[in-house]
C-alpha positions as a Markdown table, in Angstrom:
| # | Residue | x | y | z |
|---|---|---|---|---|
| 1 | Met | 58.9 | 136.3 | 56.8 |
| 2 | Lys | 55.9 | 138.8 | 57.4 |
| 3 | Leu | 53.0 | 136.8 | 57.5 |
| 4 | Arg | 49.7 | 138.2 | 56.3 |
| 5 | Thr | 46.0 | 136.9 | 57.0 |
| 6 | Ala | 46.0 | 135.0 | 53.9 |
| 7 | Asp | 49.0 | 133.1 | 54.4 |
| 8 | Leu | 47.7 | 132.2 | 58.2 |
| 9 | Thr | 44.5 | 131.0 | 57.2 |
| 10 | Leu | 46.0 | 128.7 | 54.6 |
| 11 | Ala | 48.5 | 127.4 | 56.9 |
| 12 | Ala | 45.9 | 126.9 | 59.6 |
| 13 | Leu | 43.6 | 125.0 | 56.5 |
| 14 | Phe | 46.5 | 122.4 | 55.7 |
| 15 | Val | 46.6 | 121.7 | 59.8 |
| 16 | Ala | 43.1 | 121.0 | 59.3 |
| 17 | Leu | 43.9 | 118.9 | 56.1 |
| 18 | Met | 46.3 | 116.9 | 57.8 |
| 19 | Ala | 44.2 | 116.2 | 61.1 |
| 20 | Ile | 41.6 | 114.8 | 58.2 |
| 21 | Gly | 44.0 | 113.1 | 56.2 |
| 22 | Ala | 45.0 | 111.1 | 59.2 |
| 23 | Asn | 41.9 | 109.7 | 60.1 |
| 24 | Ile | 40.1 | 109.5 | 57.0 |
| 25 | Thr | 39.5 | 105.8 | 57.1 |
| 26 | Asn | 37.9 | 106.1 | 60.2 |
| 27 | Trp | 34.9 | 107.8 | 58.5 |
| 28 | Ile | 35.2 | 105.8 | 55.2 |
| 29 | Pro | 36.2 | 102.6 | 56.0 |
| 30 | Ala | 36.1 | 101.7 | 52.2 |
| 31 | Leu | 39.4 | 103.4 | 52.0 |
| 32 | Val | 41.3 | 100.6 | 53.8 |
| 33 | Phe | 42.8 | 98.4 | 50.9 |
| 34 | Gly | 43.4 | 94.8 | 52.5 |
| 35 | Lys | 45.4 | 95.7 | 55.7 |
| 36 | Val | 46.6 | 99.0 | 54.0 |
| 37 | Pro | 44.6 | 102.2 | 55.1 |
| 38 | Leu | 44.6 | 105.3 | 52.5 |
| 39 | Thr | 45.7 | 108.4 | 54.6 |
| 40 | Leu | 46.3 | 111.2 | 52.9 |
| 41 | Gln | 48.8 | 113.4 | 55.3 |
| 42 | Thr | 51.9 | 112.5 | 52.9 |
| 43 | Phe | 49.7 | 113.9 | 50.0 |
| 44 | Phe | 48.3 | 117.1 | 52.0 |
| 45 | Cys | 52.0 | 117.6 | 53.0 |
| 46 | Ile | 53.3 | 117.9 | 49.6 |
| 47 | Leu | 50.4 | 119.8 | 48.2 |
| 48 | Gly | 51.1 | 121.9 | 51.3 |
| 49 | Gly | 54.8 | 122.7 | 50.6 |
| 50 | Ile | 54.2 | 123.4 | 46.7 |
| 51 | Leu | 51.5 | 125.1 | 47.5 |
| 52 | Leu | 52.2 | 127.9 | 50.4 |
| 53 | Gly | 56.1 | 127.7 | 49.9 |
| 54 | Ser | 58.8 | 126.1 | 51.7 |
| 55 | Arg | 58.9 | 128.2 | 54.8 |
| 56 | Leu | 55.4 | 128.6 | 55.1 |
| 57 | Gly | 54.7 | 125.1 | 54.2 |
| 58 | Ala | 57.3 | 123.5 | 56.9 |
| 59 | Ile | 55.6 | 126.1 | 59.5 |
| 60 | Ser | 52.3 | 124.9 | 58.9 |
| 61 | Met | 53.5 | 121.0 | 59.1 |
| 62 | Thr | 55.3 | 122.7 | 62.4 |
| 63 | Val | 52.2 | 123.6 | 63.7 |
| 64 | Tyr | 50.4 | 120.8 | 63.0 |
| 65 | Ala | 53.1 | 118.6 | 64.8 |
| 66 | Leu | 53.0 | 120.7 | 68.3 |
| 67 | Val | 49.2 | 120.6 | 67.8 |
| 68 | Gly | 49.2 | 116.9 | 68.0 |
| 69 | Leu | 51.9 | 116.6 | 70.8 |
| 70 | Ala | 49.9 | 119.3 | 72.6 |
| 71 | Gly | 47.2 | 116.6 | 73.2 |
| 72 | Ala | 44.8 | 117.2 | 70.4 |
| 73 | Pro | 43.9 | 114.3 | 68.7 |
| 74 | Val | 45.0 | 115.0 | 65.3 |
| 75 | Phe | 47.4 | 112.3 | 64.4 |
| 76 | Ala | 46.5 | 108.7 | 63.1 |
| 77 | Lys | 43.8 | 107.1 | 65.1 |
| 78 | Phe | 42.9 | 110.6 | 66.5 |
| 79 | Ser | 45.8 | 110.0 | 68.7 |
| 80 | Gly | 47.8 | 113.4 | 70.4 |
| 81 | Gly | 50.3 | 113.9 | 73.4 |
| 82 | Phe | 54.1 | 113.4 | 74.1 |
| 83 | Asp | 53.5 | 109.4 | 74.0 |
| 84 | Val | 53.8 | 109.9 | 70.3 |
| 85 | Leu | 56.9 | 110.7 | 70.6 |
| 86 | Val | 58.3 | 107.5 | 71.7 |
| 87 | Gly | 56.2 | 105.4 | 68.9 |
| 88 | Pro | 57.4 | 103.5 | 66.1 |
| 89 | Thr | 55.6 | 106.5 | 63.4 |
| 90 | Phe | 56.6 | 110.1 | 64.8 |
| 91 | Gly | 59.6 | 109.7 | 62.1 |
| 92 | Phe | 57.1 | 110.5 | 59.5 |
| 93 | Ile | 55.6 | 113.1 | 61.6 |
| 94 | Leu | 58.9 | 114.9 | 61.6 |
| 95 | Ser | 59.3 | 114.2 | 57.9 |
| 96 | Phe | 56.2 | 116.4 | 57.1 |
| 97 | Ile | 58.1 | 119.4 | 58.0 |
| 98 | Leu | 61.4 | 118.9 | 55.7 |
| 99 | Ala | 59.2 | 117.2 | 53.4 |
| 100 | Ala | 56.7 | 120.0 | 52.6 |
| 101 | Tyr | 60.0 | 122.5 | 52.9 |
| 102 | Ala | 61.6 | 120.3 | 50.1 |
| 103 | Ala | 58.8 | 120.3 | 47.5 |
| 104 | Gly | 57.8 | 124.3 | 47.9 |
| 105 | Lys | 62.1 | 124.7 | 47.7 |
| 106 | Ile | 61.8 | 123.1 | 44.2 |
| 107 | Val | 58.8 | 124.9 | 42.9 |
| 108 | Glu | 60.5 | 128.2 | 44.2 |
| 109 | Leu | 63.7 | 128.0 | 42.8 |
| 110 | Ser | 62.0 | 127.7 | 39.3 |
| 111 | Glu | 60.7 | 131.1 | 37.5 |
| 112 | Arg | 58.4 | 129.3 | 35.3 |
| 113 | Pro | 57.8 | 125.8 | 36.9 |
| 114 | Thr | 56.5 | 123.1 | 34.6 |
| 115 | Met | 54.8 | 119.8 | 35.1 |
| 116 | Leu | 57.9 | 118.5 | 35.3 |
| 117 | Thr | 58.7 | 120.8 | 38.3 |
| 118 | Tyr | 55.9 | 119.9 | 40.3 |
| 119 | Thr | 56.5 | 115.9 | 39.8 |
| 120 | Val | 60.2 | 116.6 | 40.9 |
| 121 | Ala | 58.8 | 118.6 | 44.1 |
| 122 | Ala | 56.3 | 116.2 | 44.9 |
| 123 | Phe | 58.8 | 113.4 | 44.5 |
| 124 | Ala | 61.3 | 114.8 | 46.4 |
| 125 | Gly | 58.9 | 115.3 | 49.5 |
| 126 | Leu | 57.7 | 111.6 | 49.1 |
| 127 | Leu | 61.3 | 110.9 | 49.3 |
| 128 | Val | 62.1 | 112.8 | 52.5 |
| 129 | Asn | 58.9 | 111.3 | 54.0 |
| 130 | Tyr | 60.2 | 107.9 | 53.4 |
| 131 | Val | 63.6 | 108.3 | 54.3 |
| 132 | Ile | 63.5 | 110.3 | 57.4 |
| 133 | Gly | 60.2 | 108.5 | 58.6 |
| 134 | Thr | 61.3 | 104.9 | 57.9 |
| 135 | Ser | 64.9 | 105.3 | 59.3 |
| 136 | Tyr | 63.0 | 106.7 | 62.8 |
| 137 | Leu | 60.8 | 103.2 | 62.5 |
| 138 | Tyr | 63.8 | 101.3 | 62.5 |
| 139 | Val | 65.7 | 102.9 | 65.4 |
| 140 | Ala | 62.7 | 103.0 | 67.3 |
| 141 | Leu | 61.6 | 98.9 | 66.3 |
| 142 | Ser | 65.3 | 98.3 | 67.1 |
| 143 | Thr | 65.8 | 100.2 | 70.1 |
| 144 | Trp | 63.8 | 101.2 | 73.2 |
| 145 | Met | 61.0 | 99.3 | 71.5 |
| 146 | Gly | 63.3 | 96.1 | 71.9 |
| 147 | Val | 61.8 | 94.4 | 68.8 |
| 148 | Lys | 64.2 | 91.4 | 68.1 |
| 149 | Gly | 65.2 | 90.9 | 64.5 |
| 150 | Val | 64.8 | 94.2 | 63.3 |
| 151 | Thr | 66.8 | 95.0 | 60.0 |
| 152 | Tyr | 67.3 | 98.4 | 58.1 |
| 153 | Phe | 66.3 | 96.4 | 55.1 |
| 154 | Gly | 63.6 | 94.6 | 56.8 |
| 155 | Thr | 62.0 | 97.6 | 58.0 |
| 156 | Trp | 61.9 | 99.3 | 54.4 |
| 157 | Lys | 60.6 | 96.4 | 52.9 |
| 158 | Gly | 57.9 | 96.5 | 55.4 |
| 159 | Met | 57.2 | 99.5 | 53.3 |
| 160 | Leu | 56.2 | 98.4 | 50.4 |
| 161 | Pro | 52.9 | 98.0 | 50.5 |
| 162 | Phe | 52.4 | 101.7 | 51.0 |
| 163 | Leu | 54.5 | 103.1 | 47.9 |
| 164 | Pro | 51.7 | 102.1 | 45.6 |
| 165 | Lys | 49.4 | 103.8 | 47.4 |
| 166 | Asp | 51.7 | 106.8 | 48.3 |
| 167 | Thr | 52.9 | 107.0 | 44.5 |
| 168 | Phe | 49.8 | 107.5 | 43.1 |
| 169 | Leu | 48.5 | 110.2 | 45.5 |
| 170 | Thr | 51.8 | 111.8 | 44.6 |
| 171 | Ile | 51.5 | 111.6 | 40.7 |
| 172 | Leu | 48.0 | 112.9 | 41.6 |
| 173 | Thr | 49.5 | 115.9 | 43.6 |
| 174 | Ala | 51.4 | 117.1 | 40.8 |
| 175 | Ile | 48.7 | 117.1 | 38.4 |
| 176 | Leu | 46.8 | 118.9 | 40.6 |
| 177 | Ala | 49.3 | 121.5 | 42.1 |
| 178 | Pro | 49.4 | 123.5 | 38.7 |
| 179 | Arg | 46.4 | 124.6 | 38.5 |
| 180 | Ile | 45.4 | 125.2 | 42.4 |
| 181 | His | 49.4 | 127.1 | 42.8 |
| 182 | Lys | 48.1 | 129.5 | 40.4 |
| 183 | Ala | 44.9 | 129.9 | 41.9 |
| 184 | Val | 46.8 | 130.3 | 45.0 |
| 185 | Ser | 49.2 | 132.7 | 43.9 |
| 186 | Lys | 46.5 | 135.4 | 43.0 |
| 187 | Ser | 45.1 | 135.0 | 46.5 |
| 188 | Arg | 48.6 | 136.1 | 47.7 |
| 189 | Pro | 49.6 | 138.7 | 45.4 |
| 190 | Ala | 52.2 | 140.2 | 47.5 |
| 191 | Ala | 54.2 | 137.2 | 48.0 |
| 192 | Thr | 54.3 | 136.5 | 44.1 |
| 193 | Ser | 55.4 | 140.3 | 43.9 |
| 194 | Lys | 57.9 | 139.5 | 46.0 |
| 195 | Lys | 59.0 | 136.5 | 44.4 |
| 196 | Ala | 59.4 | 138.2 | 41.2 |
| 197 | Ala | 61.1 | 141.1 | 42.4 |
C-alpha cells in the first residue's frame, strides 16, 4: 500500500480527532449527561474507517494507540503510557483498529455505496467496538484486577448507559458519511481510480 501526502495528512487528522474525542468533556463539561461522558472516539473511529478506507483507517487508529502507549496524553482523562495496557478500558482502544477496518471494508465492497451501506458499515464498527471492548473489560475485571462477582452478562449490562449515546452518534455518522466521503474521494483521485480499476 503506497501512502501519499494526502493519505498521511488525513490519517494524522484522525489521530488528532481521536485525542480530542477522548477528552472533549474536559473542555466542555456540559457534555456529561448524568454520569455518562459524551466521548467521540467511536464516532471518529468509524468515520475514519469509512472515509480513509479499511487499511488506512486501521493504520490511523494503530498510530493513535501507539502514540498513547508511548506516553502522549491522548487517551481518556489525558492518560497515556504502558500502564494503560492493564487498564480495564484498553480493549476499547484496541477495538478502534478493527472497528475502523470493518467499517471501511464494508464501504469498499460496495461499488456504489448507499445510505444503507453507510448505516451497515457504521453499526458494524460499533458492534466490533462493543464486543472487543466489553470482552476485554470483563477479563480485566475478573482476572488481574481481582473484582469479585463480575459476570460477562453483568459487564454488558454496565455498558447499557453508553448505548443510546453511541447509537445516536453512529446514526449521525451514517448520515454525514456520504457527503464527506465524496469530498474526501475527490482529494484522493489516485486511490479512487485504483479502486475503480
